[in-house]
N, C-alpha and C positions, 0 to 999 in steps of 0.2 A: 687492656693490655697494650703497652707501648710497642709499636711495630719496630722491627729490627731495621728495615729499610723504609724510609719515608721520602716520597718524591711528590712535590707539589708545584705544578706549572713549570716544570724544569724545561729550559730552552737552551739551545746552542745555535748561534748564527755565525756563519762564515762570510767574509767579504772576498769575493773572487773577481778576477779580472777577465773580461771578455774581449776577444779580438778575433778578427778574421785571419785566415791563412794567407801566406805570401809575404814577400819582403816589404812591400809598401805598407801593409797593415802593421808589420812589426816595427818599422820606423815611426809610423804615426803613433803607435802605442807607447813609444818612449816619452813623448811629450804630452800625450792626451789619453790617459788610461781610462777605459770605461769599466766601472765596477758595478757589481750587483750583490745583493745579500742573498744567501742561501740558508734557509732554515733547516738544519740537519735534524734538530729535535724541536718540536713546537708545542710547548705548554703541556707536557706529559705529566700525569699524576697517578700514583698508585702507592699502596702500602704492602709490605711483606712481613708476615709474622715469623717469630722464631721457629726454626725447624721446617719451614716450608721449602719445597722444591718447586720452583715456578719456571715454566717455559716462557721464553721471551722470543717471540716470532716476528718475522717481517722479511720482505724480499731484500736483495742486495740494495744498499743505499737507503734503507728505511730509517736508519738512525739507531740501530741496536748497539753496535760497537761504540758509537759516540756516547750513548747513555751509560754503558758500562765503564767507559773511560772517565766520565764525570763522577760516577759513583765510587770509582777506585782512586780518584784524586789525580789522574793524569791530565785531565782537562778542567778548566775553570768554566762554569756555566755562564751564559750570557744573561740569563734571568732565571728566577724561580728558586726553589729550595730542594736540595738533595742532602739527606742525612742518613748515615749508616751507623748503627750502634750508638746513636746520640752525637756522633762526630760530624763535622763538616769536612767532607773528603778532601777538597782542594787545599785545605790547610796542612795536610800531610803530617799530622802529628804522629809521633812514634807510637803512642798508645793505640792509635787507630790502625796504623800499618801493620802492627804486630798481631792484629786480630782478623785481618782479611787477606784474601789473595785473589789475583786475577790470572786466569789461565787462558791464553789465546792460541788456538790451534795452528795459526799461521805465523806465530812468533816463537823465538827460542830464548830461554834464559840460561840454558846450560852452556858451558864453555866448550867450544867445538872440538878442540884438540886434546882435551884431557878426559879421563874417565868420569862418568856421572857421579861416582862416589866422592870425587874430589870437589865437585860443585856442591854436593850435599854438605861437605865440611865447611865450605865457604859460606853457605847459607846459615850454618850454625853460628858462625862468627857475626854475620850481619845482623841476625835476630837475637844475638846474645843469649843463646839457649844453654841451659845447664847440660853438661856433657852426658850425664846419665839419662836425663830425659830425652836428649837428642838421639842417643843410641837406641833407646827403647822404641821411640817413634820410627826411626829409620828402619830398624829391623822389622817392625810391624808392617810398614809400607812395602818393604822389599818382599815380605812373605805374601801379602795380599795381592800385590801386582806381579808376583812371580819374576822379580828382577835379579835374583841372585846370579844367574849365568851371564848377565849383560852389564852390570854396573861397573865392572872393572875394565870394560872396553872403552876406547876413545869414542866420544859421542858421534864423531863423523863416520864411524864404522857401523852405527846402528841403523836398522830399518826405521821407516817412519813410525810404525806402530810401537816399536821398542823405545824410540826416542820420546814419543808422546807419553808413554807410561812413566818414563823417567822424569819428564817435565812435570807431570802431575804429582809425583812423589816429592820433587824438589819444592813445589808450591805448597805442600801440606806438612812439611817438616815442623813448622811452628804451630800446628794444629789450629788453623784459623776458624773463627766462628762463622764467617761469611765467605762464601765462594762465589765469585763471578766467573762463569765458565763460558768462554766465547768459542764455539765450534770445537769442543775438546776431542771429537771423533773425526774431524775433517780428514779425508783421504785415507782413513784406516779400512782394513778389510773387515768383513762381517764378524769374524771371531774376535778381533781386537776391539771392535765397537761394543760387542756384548760384554767383554771383560771390563771395559771402562765403565759402562752403565752399571754393572753389578757392583763395582767398587764405589761409585758415587752413592749408590743406594745404601751400601753397608756403612760408608763413612757418615752419611746423614743420620742413619739409625743409631750408630754408636756414639757420636759426639753431639747430636742435635744441631748440626750445622745448618745454616740457612743458605739456600742455593738459588741463584738466578742463572738460568741456562739458556744459551742461544744454540740453535742447531738447525741445519737444513734437512737433517735426517729425522723424519717423523717417528721412526722407531725409537729414537732417543727420548722424544717428548712423550710418546705413549707409554713407554716403560717406566718413566721417572716422575711425570708431572700430572697431578690432578687438576692443576690450575694453569692457565696460559694467559699471557698478556701479548696482544698483537698491536704493532705499530706499523703504519704505512704512510709514506710521504711525511715522516717525522711526527705524525699525530697518532695518539692512542685510539684504536677503533674497537677493541674488545678486551675485557678483563673479566674472566670468570672460569667456570669449570670447563675442562676440555670436553666433557660429555655433552655440554650444552652448545658447543660451538656449531656443530652440524645443524642443530635445530634452528639456530638463529640465522645462519648464513647460507645454508645449502639451498640451491634453486630446485633440486629434484629429489625424488625418492626412488628407491628400487623396489619393485614388486616381483616376488617369485611365486608362481602358482603351479601346482601339480594338477594336471587334468586327467579326468577319468577316460575320456575318449579323445586323445590328442590328434590333431590333423597332421598331414604329411609335411606341410611347410608352415612358415610363419606369416604368410601374406595376410591372413585374417586378423593378425594382431597389430598391424601397423597403425590401425585407427586408434589404439589405446596409447601408444607412445613409441619410443625408440626400443627396438628389440636388441637386447644385450646378449642373449643366448637362448638356445633351445636344444634340450637333450633329455632323452628318456621321459618324455611327456611333461617336462618342466620348462615353463617359459619364464624368462627374466626380462622385465621391462623397466626402462627409465621413464618416469612420468613427472611432469612439472608438479611441484609440491602443492600448488593451489588446486590441482585437478585430481589429487590422489583419491579422495572419497568418491567422487563421481566415477572415476575409471574403475575402482574396485567394485562398486555397485553394478556397473555395466558388465564387467567381467563375470561376476557371480550370476547375473541374470541370463547371460548368453551362453555360458559354458558350465559343464558339470565339473566343479572344482573340488578336489579332494583336500587340498591344503593351500593356504596362502600366507605369505609373510611380507611384512613391510620393513625395509631397512633404510637407514641413513646411508648416504654415499661414503666411501672411504675418506678418512680425514685428509689424505693427500689431495683428493679432488676438491674438498671444501676449501682448503688453504689456497689451492690454485685459483679457485673461483674468486676468493676474496682479493688476492693480489692482482687478478686480471680486471677487477672492477675499476671504472673510471674514478679519478680522484674526487670529483664532485659528488659522486654517489655515496662516498663514505664520510662526507662532511656533516 
């Protein structure tokens, strides 16, 4: 099966000017500029099949947004191949632009001083949509995103959550087959985040849309994505199932043990690992992954254990561990 998104050694390099602070350095820079190359994206490769919702993760500055901009046609790559739906994005062919959309949580496409519904009408003209099809899709999006009370208000009078829902509706009026979503729940309250996630899942199920999603909220990723791609310092460091991420990258495991005769304090357990909690006879320990088997054997031999469980750390902790790792360790 031909992938919907095909990325092969995709790279983007920027030339930036370096100079020290102060007037002297500024004057010197006028005649003798020092430049260096910065690799925002460095030979990234992956494929995404039709109907997948893939999480695209990385810390600030990792190259996520730059990659999405190349795949949506906003940026020309320095090297490598990026193809979506068989098109080369930077050529910006109408046949391609009419089948994809890019939603950026920190950018607005709605016109600030007019109601969102007027911007919807403008998009109908831009995308040359049949009037009946447009009305049917618009009404469906208004219903799904609960926009009826707000689309007649000027956009500047909407809350962030209301505006974001209108932004998503505007981006989907032409029923794109590929969605590039860059922080679509950025700054939203918990309720709004949940509604946006539910809508993305419903849209994917109904239209078979392919989604590449970036988010710093792991609740978004866990709710929507079975697969994640992680880039750091512009390079791809993981591409696989979310469920396998902790197994590959976590440094520790959590052991929870229920004791038959629990002691009064946790002093005796410090030899096993870091004590995370102790309540009602249950001890929770964080133990280096490589020591897990030995420490469980030691615990079972030295204490009367009624029950024991081994857990991977929370996905947020795993992601934090990956991003905190030195660049050299991920090469």
